[in-house]
C-alpha positions as CSV (number, residue, x, y, z in Angstrom):
1,M,-2.6,-4.1,-10.0
2,E,-5.9,-2.4,-10.4
3,T,-6.7,0.3,-8.0
4,H,-10.1,1.1,-6.4
5,Y,-10.2,4.3,-8.5
6,E,-9.7,2.2,-11.7
7,V,-12.4,-0.2,-10.6
8,L,-14.9,2.6,-10.2
9,G,-13.6,4.6,-13.1
10,V,-13.0,7.8,-11.2
11,A,-10.1,10.1,-10.7
12,K,-8.0,9.9,-7.6
13,D,-9.1,13.3,-6.6
14,A,-12.8,12.8,-7.2
15,P,-15.1,13.9,-4.4
16,V,-17.1,11.3,-2.5
17,S,-20.3,12.4,-4.2
18,I,-19.0,11.5,-7.7
19,I,-17.5,8.2,-6.4
20,K,-20.9,7.4,-4.9
21,Q,-22.7,8.1,-8.2
22,R,-20.3,5.9,-10.1
23,F,-20.6,3.2,-7.5
24,Q,-24.4,3.1,-7.7
25,Q,-24.2,3.0,-11.6
26,L,-21.8,0.1,-11.6
27,I,-23.4,-2.0,-8.8
28,I,-26.7,-1.8,-10.5
29,E,-25.1,-3.0,-13.7
30,H,-23.0,-5.9,-12.1
31,H,-24.7,-7.0,-8.9
32,P,-26.4,-10.4,-9.1
33,D,-29.6,-9.1,-7.4
34,K,-30.0,-6.2,-9.8
35,R,-29.6,-8.0,-13.1
36,N,-33.3,-8.7,-13.8
37,N,-32.8,-12.4,-14.6
38,L,-29.9,-11.7,-17.1
39,P,-27.2,-14.4,-16.9
40,L,-24.4,-13.6,-14.6
41,S,-20.8,-14.6,-15.5
42,T,-18.0,-15.3,-13.1
43,S,-16.3,-12.1,-14.2
44,D,-19.5,-10.1,-13.3
45,Q,-19.5,-11.7,-9.9
46,D,-15.8,-10.8,-9.4
47,Y,-16.3,-7.3,-10.7
48,A,-19.3,-6.8,-8.4
49,H,-17.1,-7.8,-5.4
50,R,-14.3,-5.4,-6.5
51,I,-16.9,-2.6,-6.8
52,L,-18.1,-3.2,-3.3
53,Q,-14.5,-3.4,-2.0
54,A,-13.6,-0.1,-3.7
55,W,-16.7,1.6,-2.3
56,A,-16.1,0.4,1.2
57,V,-12.6,2.0,1.2
58,L,-13.2,5.2,-0.8
59,R,-16.4,6.4,0.9
60,N,-14.6,6.4,4.4
61,E,-12.2,9.4,4.8
62,E,-9.8,7.7,7.1
63,K,-9.7,4.4,5.1
64,R,-9.3,6.5,1.8
65,K,-6.3,8.5,3.3
66,L,-4.6,5.3,4.3
67,Y,-5.3,3.7,1.0
68,D,-4.0,6.7,-0.9
69,H,-0.8,6.6,1.2
70,E,-0.4,2.8,0.5
71,L,-0.8,3.6,-3.3
72,E,1.8,6.3,-3.1
73,V,4.3,4.1,-1.3
74,A,3.7,1.3,-3.9
75,T,4.1,3.7,-6.7
76,Q,7.4,5.1,-5.3
77,R,8.7,1.5,-4.8
78,Q,8.1,0.7,-8.4
79,K,10.0,3.9,-9.6
80,V,13.0,3.4,-7.3
81,T,16.0,1.2,-8.2
82,I,16.8,-1.0,-5.2
83,N,20.5,-2.0,-5.2
84,A,20.3,-4.7,-2.5
85,D,17.9,-6.4,-0.1
86,V,19.3,-6.5,3.5
87,D,17.9,-8.5,6.4
88,L,17.2,-6.4,9.4
89,D,19.2,-8.8,11.5
90,D,22.3,-7.9,9.5
91,M,22.1,-4.2,10.6
92,E,23.4,-2.7,13.8
93,Y,20.7,-1.6,16.4
94,D,21.1,1.5,18.5
95,E,18.6,1.0,21.3
96,S,18.8,4.5,22.8
97,N,17.8,6.1,19.5
98,R,15.7,3.1,18.2
99,I,17.5,3.1,14.8
100,F,19.1,0.4,12.6
101,S,22.2,1.2,10.6
102,L,24.5,-0.4,8.0
103,I,27.7,0.9,6.4
104,C,27.4,1.4,2.6
105,R,30.3,0.3,0.3
106,C,31.0,4.0,-0.2
107,S,31.6,4.3,3.6
108,G,28.3,6.2,4.0
109,S,25.5,4.7,6.0
110,Y,22.0,3.5,5.8
111,V,19.8,4.5,8.7
112,I,16.3,3.6,9.4
113,S,14.2,4.0,12.6
114,E,11.8,1.6,14.2
115,E,9.0,4.1,13.5
116,D,9.8,4.1,9.8
117,L,9.6,0.2,9.7
118,E,6.3,0.2,11.7
119,Q,4.9,2.6,9.1
120,G,5.9,0.2,6.3
121,N,8.8,2.4,5.0
122,D,11.5,-0.2,4.2
123,V,13.6,1.4,1.4
124,I,16.4,3.8,2.5
125,C,19.1,5.7,0.7
126,C,22.7,6.0,1.6
127,D,23.5,9.3,3.3
128,N,26.6,9.6,1.1
129,C,25.7,8.1,-2.4
130,S,22.7,7.3,-4.5
131,L,22.5,3.6,-3.6
132,R,19.3,2.3,-2.0
133,I,18.5,-0.8,0.0
134,R,15.3,-2.6,1.0
135,V,15.2,-3.8,4.6
136,L,13.7,-7.2,5.0
137,Y,11.9,-7.8,8.3
138,D,8.9,-9.6,9.8
139,I,6.4,-7.8,11.9
140,I,6.0,-9.3,15.3
141,D,2.7,-8.6,16.9
142,D,3.2,-7.6,20.6
143,D,-0.1,-9.3,21.5
144,D,1.4,-12.7,20.7
145,D,3.9,-12.4,23.6
146,E,1.2,-12.4,26.3
């Protein structure tokens, strides 16, 4: 998957001023209104859209931090070997501590908190061995219950 940094051709640690300069260069090159009657291909339209999306995220400090965190999580997920996928319903729930747990085949345990799940962390390691599981769950919006 192409990142916003790759779309704009900037380093992940580039300051906003450099990102802005690169955005301006690219959007003039690829935006339909800036092409001076040159033919516009579908790929140019798509690229212009991706440029605008990347700029919308990377120019905003909070959005950029969240995006960088999501990129890091995705990168780590790709690097980690997952030994099994486990449905959250198959785990035991400790209501007082707000944690879910499951016994590993080595007699160790997998433990994950509600907070971890809410933050999108769904891969956990056994506390006794090197096995990892991915917890499968659906996010239920509390607003739907009203």
